[in-house]
C-alpha positions as CSV (number, residue, x, y, z in Angstrom):
1,X,-174.1,35.5,-1.8
2,X,-172.3,32.2,-2.5
3,X,-174.2,29.0,-1.8
4,X,-172.7,26.9,1.1
5,X,-170.7,23.9,-0.1
6,X,-172.3,21.7,2.5
7,X,-176.2,21.5,2.3
8,X,-177.9,23.0,5.3
9,X,-178.4,20.6,8.1
10,X,-181.9,19.4,8.8
11,X,-183.7,16.5,10.5
12,X,-184.1,14.6,7.3
13,X,-180.4,14.6,6.5
14,X,-179.6,13.5,10.0
15,X,-182.1,10.7,10.0
16,X,-180.9,9.5,6.5
17,X,-177.3,9.5,7.7
18,X,-178.2,7.7,10.9
19,X,-180.2,5.0,9.1
20,X,-177.3,4.5,6.7
21,X,-175.0,3.9,9.7
22,X,-177.4,1.5,11.3
23,X,-177.8,-0.5,8.1
24,X,-174.1,-0.7,7.5
25,X,-172.7,-1.2,11.0
26,X,-175.5,-1.7,13.4
27,X,-176.9,0.3,16.3
28,X,-173.6,0.7,18.3
29,X,-172.1,2.6,15.4
30,X,-174.5,5.5,15.9
31,X,-173.2,8.4,18.1
32,X,-173.6,12.1,17.7
33,X,-169.8,12.4,17.1
34,X,-169.9,9.8,14.3
35,X,-173.0,11.4,12.8
36,X,-171.5,14.8,12.8
37,X,-168.4,13.5,11.1
38,X,-170.5,11.7,8.4
39,X,-172.4,14.9,7.8
40,X,-169.4,17.2,7.8
41,X,-170.7,19.4,10.6
42,X,-169.8,20.1,14.2
43,X,-171.2,17.9,16.9
44,X,-173.2,20.6,18.7
45,X,-175.0,21.5,15.5
46,X,-177.0,18.2,15.8
47,X,-178.5,19.4,19.0
48,X,-180.3,22.1,17.1
49,X,-182.5,19.3,15.8
50,X,-182.3,16.5,18.3
51,X,-181.7,16.7,22.0
52,X,-180.2,13.2,22.4
53,X,-179.0,10.2,20.4
54,X,-182.2,8.3,21.4
55,X,-184.3,11.0,19.8
56,X,-182.3,10.4,16.6
57,X,-182.9,6.7,16.8
58,X,-186.6,7.3,17.5
59,X,-186.8,9.3,14.3
60,X,-184.9,6.6,12.4
61,X,-187.3,3.9,13.7
62,X,-190.3,6.0,12.9
63,X,-189.0,6.7,9.3
64,X,-188.7,2.9,8.7
65,X,-192.3,2.4,10.0
66,X,-193.6,5.2,7.9
67,X,-193.2,3.0,4.8
68,X,-195.7,0.4,6.2
69,X,-199.0,0.3,4.3
70,X,-202.0,0.7,6.5
71,X,-204.7,1.3,3.8
72,X,-206.1,-2.2,4.2
73,X,-207.5,-1.3,7.6
74,X,-209.7,1.5,6.2
75,X,-210.8,0.2,2.8
76,X,-213.3,-2.5,3.8
77,X,-210.8,-5.4,3.6
78,X,-211.8,-8.4,5.8
79,X,-209.9,-8.4,9.0
80,X,-208.0,-11.7,8.1
81,X,-206.9,-10.4,4.7
82,X,-206.1,-7.0,6.3
83,X,-203.8,-8.6,8.9
84,X,-201.9,-10.6,6.3
85,X,-201.5,-7.7,3.9
86,X,-200.3,-5.4,6.7
87,X,-197.9,-8.1,8.1
88,X,-196.3,-8.5,4.6
89,X,-195.8,-4.7,4.3
90,X,-194.5,-4.5,7.8
91,X,-192.0,-7.3,7.3
92,X,-190.8,-5.8,4.0
93,X,-190.1,-2.5,5.8
94,X,-188.2,-4.2,8.6
95,X,-186.4,-6.7,6.5
96,X,-184.9,-3.8,4.5
97,X,-183.4,-2.5,7.7
98,X,-182.9,-5.5,10.1
99,X,-180.4,-3.7,12.3
100,X,-183.1,-1.3,13.6
101,X,-185.5,-4.1,14.6
102,X,-184.1,-4.5,18.2
103,X,-184.7,-0.8,18.8
104,X,-188.2,-1.0,17.3
105,X,-189.0,-4.0,19.5
106,X,-188.8,-1.8,22.5
107,X,-192.3,-0.5,21.6
108,X,-193.8,2.6,20.0
109,X,-193.0,5.1,22.7
110,X,-193.9,8.5,21.2
111,X,-193.1,7.6,17.6
112,X,-196.0,8.8,15.4
113,X,-195.7,6.2,12.7
114,X,-195.7,3.3,15.1
115,X,-198.5,4.8,17.1
116,X,-200.6,5.2,14.0
117,X,-199.9,1.6,13.1
118,X,-200.9,0.3,16.5
119,X,-204.0,2.5,16.4
120,X,-204.9,1.1,12.9
121,X,-204.5,-2.5,13.9
122,X,-206.3,-2.3,17.2
123,X,-209.1,-0.2,15.7
124,X,-209.6,-2.6,12.9
125,X,-209.8,-5.6,15.2
126,X,-212.3,-3.8,17.4
127,X,-214.4,-2.8,14.4
128,X,-214.3,-6.5,13.3
129,X,-215.8,-7.5,16.6
130,X,-212.8,-8.6,18.7
131,X,-213.0,-7.8,22.4
132,X,-210.6,-5.2,23.7
133,X,-208.2,-7.7,25.4
134,X,-208.1,-10.0,22.3
135,X,-207.6,-7.0,20.0
136,X,-204.6,-6.0,22.1
137,X,-203.2,-9.6,22.1
138,X,-203.6,-9.8,18.3
139,X,-201.6,-6.6,17.7
140,X,-198.9,-7.8,20.1
141,X,-198.7,-11.3,18.6
142,X,-198.5,-10.0,15.1
143,X,-195.7,-7.6,16.1
144,X,-193.7,-10.4,17.8
145,X,-194.1,-12.6,14.7
146,X,-193.2,-10.0,12.1
147,X,-190.3,-8.6,14.1
148,X,-188.8,-12.0,14.7
149,X,-189.1,-13.0,11.1
150,X,-187.3,-9.8,10.0
151,X,-184.4,-10.2,12.5
152,X,-182.4,-12.7,10.4
153,X,-182.5,-15.5,7.9
154,X,-183.3,-19.0,8.9
155,X,-181.8,-20.4,5.7
156,X,-178.6,-18.4,6.0
157,X,-178.0,-20.0,9.4
158,X,-177.0,-23.3,7.9
159,X,-173.4,-23.7,6.5
160,X,-172.7,-25.0,3.1
161,X,-171.0,-28.3,4.3
162,X,-172.9,-31.4,3.3
163,X,-170.5,-33.6,5.2
164,X,-171.3,-31.9,8.5
165,X,-175.0,-32.8,8.3
166,X,-174.5,-36.2,6.7
167,X,-172.2,-37.3,9.5
168,X,-174.2,-36.3,12.6
169,X,-177.6,-35.0,11.5
170,X,-179.2,-37.4,9.0
171,X,-182.5,-35.6,8.9
172,X,-180.7,-32.4,7.8
173,X,-179.1,-34.1,4.7
174,X,-180.3,-31.2,2.5
175,X,-179.6,-28.4,5.0
176,X,-176.4,-27.4,3.2
177,X,-178.6,-26.2,0.2
178,X,-180.8,-23.8,2.3
179,X,-178.6,-20.8,2.1
180,X,-178.6,-21.0,-1.7
181,X,-182.4,-20.7,-1.7
182,X,-182.5,-18.2,1.2
183,X,-185.2,-15.9,-0.1
184,X,-187.6,-18.7,-1.2
185,X,-187.1,-20.5,2.1
186,X,-187.5,-17.4,4.3
187,X,-190.5,-16.1,2.5
188,X,-192.1,-19.5,2.4
189,X,-191.6,-19.9,6.2
190,X,-193.0,-16.4,6.8
191,X,-196.1,-17.1,4.7
192,X,-196.6,-20.5,6.3
193,X,-196.5,-19.0,9.8
194,X,-198.6,-16.0,8.8
195,X,-201.4,-18.2,7.3
196,X,-201.3,-20.5,10.3
197,X,-201.5,-17.6,12.8
198,X,-204.4,-15.9,11.0
199,X,-206.3,-19.2,10.5
200,X,-205.9,-19.9,14.2
201,X,-207.2,-16.5,15.1
202,X,-210.2,-17.1,12.8
203,X,-211.1,-20.2,14.9
204,X,-211.2,-18.0,18.0
205,X,-213.2,-15.3,16.4
206,X,-216.2,-14.3,18.7
207,X,-219.3,-15.9,17.3
208,X,-217.3,-18.1,15.0
209,X,-217.5,-21.9,14.7
210,X,-214.3,-22.7,16.4
211,X,-214.5,-24.3,19.8
212,X,-212.1,-21.7,21.2
213,X,-214.5,-19.0,20.3
214,X,-217.1,-20.6,22.6
215,X,-214.9,-21.6,25.5
216,X,-213.9,-19.9,28.7
217,X,-210.9,-18.0,27.1
218,X,-213.3,-16.1,24.9
219,X,-215.5,-15.2,27.8
220,X,-212.5,-14.0,29.8
221,X,-211.3,-12.0,26.9
222,X,-214.5,-10.1,26.7
223,X,-214.2,-8.9,30.3
């Protein structure tokens, strides 16, 4: 029997094609009709693998999060270092596919990779000694920070026009150079924020030396 010219349709091929569309054109470009055309199949054939477009996007989002390293939460790494290592891996995964970030920001839903990630972060914070409420807040705060940093480039937002800044914004006299150094600026900003965030959490750590750890907020968090 002759082999089919078009490879058999499966979930992996659909997710790969959908992610390519999201990367190239954004979330609005994804439709079952467009995906079927990209894959060279009939539209109804997609429904043998996914019931709705949202199920496809869920699978795409989950595939992106599957690349996030979680090993630091189970290998004995200190909770501070674990949070930073995870945040870097998480940001790298999202920064490679920024157009999917708004969909990911809706929450984990039933996506296995995101649920494993939430479980790993929360479990590690609880094991380190954080109360339940604070462990939840830490996971949410880190997700806000990482997702926001992956949405776009701070440096790229400034135009290459020295006259614009020199004329009306004297404190931004070097802003026209930011885009040229985009990666260094954006990564430096992420690392600065990440370090400040984790250092601030360390001051609030239950039983630590920071005043916040001894104050009413810490007592309420333990309730």
